[in-house]
C-alpha angles and dihedrals in degrees: 000000000000090000090054091052091048091051092047090048091052091048091051092048091048091050091049090049093050091048091050090047092050093047090050091054091048090051092051091047091051090051090055090051091048093048091051090049089057090054091049090053092055094043090053091049089052092052091047090059094054101074092056090045092052091046091052094049091044089059089066102029108029091156092066091087095144092058093048092049091049091053092047093049093046090049091052091049091050091050091054097046115116123207133009098283095049091042092051091051094046093046089051091058090046091053090052091051091050089051089059090048092054089046088059090053090059090072094057115066092184090055092049088056095045109121094216091051092049092049093050091048091051091048090049092050091049090050091050089054091052091048090053092052093045090048092055092049092047095049091048090051092048091050091052092048095045091050091048095056094047100053125086130292094011090061088067093064101027096080099042091049095047101255106149134170116278127223122250119233098239127178111203095216121034088217090062089083094051114103111232105247128215120223113238097183117106116252110271114243114255115257114247113261116255112248116255123235091259092052096051111126116256112242113242115262118248 
């Protein structure tokens, strides 16, 4: 009889342990989902700023149609990307398109001084900073989850219960998350050319 109770006790303890292990994996998976949701919020905010940015630049450089179309297409592709890997790739193309848009702005001093343009640029830079922080949190959370489902004994229940490795949100080039900046300093005057030997002044005769 005692042996039976011991066996039942061990079974109960094992069941409690497995339940706790399963719940821990669910919690970690939910944290990954929540961390990714935070990135999506910031990516959407970034994309929402772009139409006004394009409209502002277009007011000064309407002939740059190719650049505007490239930004619009890249924005649409980024909005339709599914999953961290696809989103990272699409957002990279969008960042490149935005870089060309800001390069256009360099040729228009009035645009660089436009308050709406400056505000949009500051909002975009702030959003990029938030994306960088959210990306770090997400990748750390993914690392914790991926480690958790690969160690023993969690690995024994991870597969059967549908716990699979999650993708990292990786940007190929660290500079991809830098907002292209516009120089607001006036162009420095060119330095006078040094006189050549043939142009040297002739000393007065004595």
